[in-house]
C-alpha positions, 0 to 999 in steps of 0.5 A: 728166755732169761734163766731167772724167768725160766726158773720162776716158771718151773717153780710156779709149775711145781707149786701148782702141782703141789697145791693141786695134789693137796686140794685133791687129798683134802677133797678125798678126805672130805668125801671119806668123812661124808660117806664114812661118818656113820662108821666114825660115830657108831662103833657097834659090836655084833653077836648072835642072839644066842650069844647075847642071851647067854651073856645077858643071863650071866648078868642077871638080865632077860630079853626085852622083845617087841611084838614080833619077838625081836630083841630090842633091849634087856631088863633084870629078872625081878627078885621076889616079883618086886618092881621099882616105882619108877622106870629108867630107860638107858641109851648107851654110848657109841661102842659095844652093846647094851648088855655091857651097861648092866652096871646101870641096872645093878646100881639104880635098882639097888637104891631103896632096896630095889623099890625106887627104880626098874631099869631097862637097857635099850639096844640100838639097831645094828648093835649086839644081836639087833638087826637094822641099819646104823644111823640117827634116823634108825635110832630115832625110830626104834627109840620112839617105838620103845618109849611108846611101848613103855608108855603102853605097858604101865603108868609108872613115871618114865625117866631117860638116861643118855650116856655119851652118844646116848644123850642124843636119843635121850634129849630127842625123846624127852622133847618129843614125849613130854610131859610123859617123860618125867626127867632126863639124866645125861652122862658125859653128853655133847652139845651137838654132833655138829659141835663135836665135828667142828672140835674134831675136824676143824679144817673141814666144813663139817656142818656141810658134810655132816648128815648125822645131827643129834642137836642135843641143845636144841632138843633139850631147850624144849624139855621142861622136866627135871634134868641131871647132868654128870660131867668128867672134868678131864674128858678127853673125848667130849670137851666139858664145855660142851656138857656145860653148854648143854646143861645151860640149854635146859630151861627146867629144874636141873642140877650139874655134877662134875667129877674132878678126876674123871676122864670120859672112860673112867667115870666110876660106876661102882656100888659106892659112888655118891652121885648115883643116889644124889642123881636119883634123889634129884630126879625123884625130887627127894630131899633125903637120898637113902 
């Protein structure tokens, strides 16, 4: 066999082995994404019920329990027995646990000297001290039960706030529960998990791999109530274009805020931020925020 032909044959064999190895690595990576996606999407911090109650007490919060006595969220301890005219249910981001979002309680319950809002922090299954499994279906079921529980408690208007990952259950529950849900406030939201997956892993067929969906744009397009959206212009986690696309999908009254200096994790929540009162005024259809 001529030397050139033999060399080409060896090169082809090495090339085939390399391609085979690369395909194997790609296939294994795709399988890892398929089976491990929930642990990439959800980043829970676990703690005992005693530890969570103690931490909540430090933040002025009390446990919100279901009919079985299990903790499903957290509420503030009413000062002087007063409660807000409107209720706000918080669906937090994908990390930590709900008590870490006590700034939502302090911030919104300070508006109008505490008369505008009563805030409840919802806890996801398998976060904090709550039992249950991770995943979209578990969250949807638990969130739906929580919203129904709030409807049964009293007739005050109910609004939903979704922060980052929490925009998924907020949009889904708003669409499913209208017109009883009066409005939605979304902070650094995503268009859909499929769009996020394509952005993060463009080399994989993510729409085939993805089991978790959270099609926020589809859900929000069905909601006719008031929608407020707050975006971080320098968001390095969720492209601001996704938040804009989600905002565009809302068919009802809506308003958009874009914080020019903020990133995904530097949205300001301190007491003096202007956007909180502006959002409150818009959701409550008030021309004069106080």
